[in-house]
Phi, psi and omega in degrees: 000126185278128182242114176254317185275321189299308182304315177296328178294321177299316179299314180297320179297317180296324175296318177299320179298321179293319179296327178280353181066030180295139171250140185242135171246106183243127184228137173078013183295343178292347179288341181274118183294155182278350179205165178088157180298138177206137179253122180258123181256113185257148165285164187227107184236353182198169183286345181257015180301325177301316186294315184274333185300327181296340180296335180302328184262358182296319176301333177269003179058045179246149171256129183266129177265104185277144171272119184228156183295152184305325182302328179292328180280334180279339184290141186293336179265306184284334182304305179301326179292314181299315180290321180295332178271002179060037171286172189248120181286131178247113175258110185296344176276347180216057187296335183300322182298317182294325178294321179294319179295316179300318178297319178299316179299315182296317180293339177273000176094016181274160171264122183244138178250137181225146175251092187292349174283343179077318179227166182297138177272112178292339179276348186060020170255169174279111181273190184303136180260145170283156183277358184303321183300310183289328180291319179295312181299318180295315182296324181273347180069039182238161177290148176250118186245120179283139179228131181248129173254142177213134181106339180293332180294338181288340180273312186198113179209183181288145170072005182223149180292152176295146178217096179256032175292159188283159166092013180277146176269134174246123180255136178229118181241125181251126180269178179288150181297141173254157181232075180294144180259340183086359181294324179217082184305322182295314180293320180291329175291322176298321178294319177298317178300315181297317181295315181296322178295317178298317178294321179297314179301318180294321181293317178297319181296329182271353182287146181307123182301323183296339182264356176219071181295156178306136178090355182293150188290336184270008181249133180303149183304318184286352174257011177096007179267187181244015177295156177299151172289170178301320180293316179294321179296322179298321178294320178295320178297317181294321178295320179296317179297318180296317179294322178296317179296321180295320179295319179296318180296318180294321181293323182292338181267353180290000000 
């Protein structure tokens, strides 16, 4: 796959990280192979997860083709970038097509990134996962590697103002490869969820204590923070979906 836009964007992003004074804690990146199809399953805690997530594969000198929602491809700024980097458009109304494209990429030897939670977790915990990740990996016959991001929510996430002040630590933890067979997608997705939760807990425990004091909003409730619980976050998500649907309905009647 010919890449003209992606490499310069990586360079620009790394320059941006330096300007932001980001410090990185990267663990387990050796689990990502240097060649061949591989599916990376990321947790989703902020709007810049796409930007930082690709760093997990940089030690292996891989470019990650992320699966992203259609709105990113329709946007006048992000659209050309997403297409130029050969990312994969996900239309939730026609999800089967995106799964087929991802499988094609994997069979061609690409590294593909997926957010199996589908949307940002307001709890900053791993919420319920869709089965797409294990089904795609099984169909393509490639390893499924869990990846945990931590600290990205402090820059830009739901319900909180953006904060691009300098000096934040970004943690990236890569787990051991899983080999889903597709025989029982629900059970294999539950296993993926358990692994990702364990990796998340370890990543939070290793994060600089001074940067996540007790009670801070970006820390899960069970870790001593003030973020919504998974149940509370689900209620907020449901309210957001209802408000979005109401706006669409009102617009259609105008």
